[in-house]
KEDRENDO-244523 format. One record per residue (C-alpha): residue in three letters; x, y, z. Coordinates in nm, 4 decimals. Each point is the difference from the previous one (the first is absolute). Example, Ala and Ser with C-alpha at 12.3 -4.5 7.8 and 13.67 -1.06 7.14 Angstrom:
# KEDRENDO-244523
+---------+----------+----------+----------+
: residuo :       xx :       yy :       zz :
+---------+----------+----------+----------+
:     ALA :   1.2300 :  -0.4500 :   0.7800 :
:     SER :   0.1370 :   0.3440 :  -0.0660 :
+---------+----------+----------+----------+
This chain:
# KEDRENDO-244523
+---------+----------+----------+----------+
: residuo :       xx :       yy :       zz :
+---------+----------+----------+----------+
:     UNK :   3.9218 :  -3.6957 :  -5.3490 :
:     UNK :  -0.0645 :  -0.2333 :   0.2888 :
:     UNK :  -0.3098 :  -0.2014 :   0.0237 :
:     UNK :  -0.1875 :  -0.0761 :   0.3505 :
:     UNK :   0.0777 :  -0.3237 :   0.1569 :
:     UNK :  -0.1381 :  -0.1056 :   0.3448 :
:     UNK :   0.2901 :  -0.2214 :   0.0475 :
:     UNK :   0.2799 :   0.2630 :  -0.0292 :
:     UNK :   0.1270 :   0.2577 :   0.2371 :
:     UNK :  -0.0812 :   0.3426 :  -0.0996 :
:     UNK :  -0.0285 :   0.3352 :   0.1247 :
:     UNK :  -0.3206 :   0.1482 :  -0.1402 :
:     UNK :   0.1143 :   0.3635 :   0.0479 :
:     UNK :   0.2966 :  -0.0451 :  -0.2191 :
:     UNK :  -0.2561 :  -0.1892 :  -0.2560 :
:     UNK :  -0.2345 :   0.2602 :  -0.0071 :
:     UNK :   0.2618 :   0.2556 :  -0.0598 :
:     UNK :   0.0760 :  -0.1466 :  -0.3258 :
:     UNK :  -0.3690 :  -0.0330 :  -0.1435 :
:     UNK :  -0.0218 :   0.3036 :  -0.2453 :
:     UNK :  -0.2939 :  -0.1043 :  -0.2239 :
:     UNK :  -0.3437 :  -0.1548 :   0.0212 :
:     UNK :   0.1466 :  -0.2969 :  -0.1730 :
:     UNK :   0.2828 :  -0.0266 :   0.2399 :
:     UNK :  -0.2517 :  -0.0179 :   0.2701 :
:     UNK :  -0.2068 :  -0.2598 :  -0.1675 :
:     UNK :   0.2892 :  -0.2231 :  -0.0877 :
:     UNK :   0.1495 :   0.0095 :   0.3280 :
:     UNK :  -0.3384 :  -0.1153 :   0.1721 :
:     UNK :  -0.0326 :  -0.2257 :  -0.2990 :
:     UNK :  -0.3749 :   0.1127 :  -0.0888 :
:     UNK :  -0.0977 :  -0.0648 :  -0.3441 :
:     UNK :  -0.0741 :   0.3058 :  -0.2049 :
:     UNK :  -0.0816 :   0.1356 :  -0.3961 :
:     UNK :   0.2164 :   0.2438 :  -0.1032 :
:     UNK :  -0.2760 :   0.1684 :  -0.1733 :
:     UNK :  -0.1581 :   0.0708 :   0.3404 :
:     UNK :   0.3024 :   0.0821 :   0.1982 :
:     UNK :   0.0563 :   0.2877 :  -0.2756 :
:     UNK :  -0.3314 :   0.1433 :   0.0479 :
:     UNK :  -0.0093 :   0.0083 :   0.3651 :
:     UNK :   0.3571 :   0.0234 :   0.0837 :
:     UNK :  -0.0472 :   0.3042 :   0.2168 :
:     UNK :  -0.2865 :  -0.1692 :   0.1635 :
:     UNK :   0.1922 :  -0.3333 :   0.1297 :
:     UNK :   0.2804 :   0.2230 :   0.0911 :
:     UNK :  -0.2226 :   0.2235 :   0.2252 :
:     UNK :  -0.1491 :  -0.3497 :   0.1453 :
:     UNK :   0.3427 :  -0.1374 :   0.0617 :
:     UNK :   0.1304 :   0.3409 :   0.1948 :
:     UNK :  -0.3802 :  -0.0230 :   0.1824 :
:     UNK :   0.1158 :  -0.3522 :   0.1145 :
:     UNK :   0.3287 :   0.0446 :   0.1249 :
:     UNK :  -0.0728 :   0.3132 :   0.1991 :
:     UNK :  -0.2824 :  -0.1968 :   0.1856 :
:     UNK :   0.2611 :  -0.2707 :   0.0648 :
:     UNK :   0.2592 :   0.2736 :   0.1471 :
:     UNK :  -0.2545 :   0.1404 :   0.2128 :
:     UNK :  -0.1126 :  -0.3334 :   0.1374 :
:     UNK :   0.3931 :  -0.1110 :   0.0521 :
:     UNK :   0.0520 :   0.3084 :   0.1584 :
:     UNK :  -0.3068 :  -0.0591 :   0.2300 :
:     UNK :   0.0336 :  -0.3426 :   0.0729 :
+---------+----------+----------+----------+
């Protein structure tokens, strides 16, 4: 798994396609997490990521 590095050239769309779990997203964005908490709130975390990505796509399309 590739981790986000501001200095690297990367294609965010390609990177997002590889992220399939809540842990993948958290690790990619270098967000510390407690595995027990992720296990309990996994669906909520993934839904929130989906919502954020959808909003970002909408603002890209409008801008």
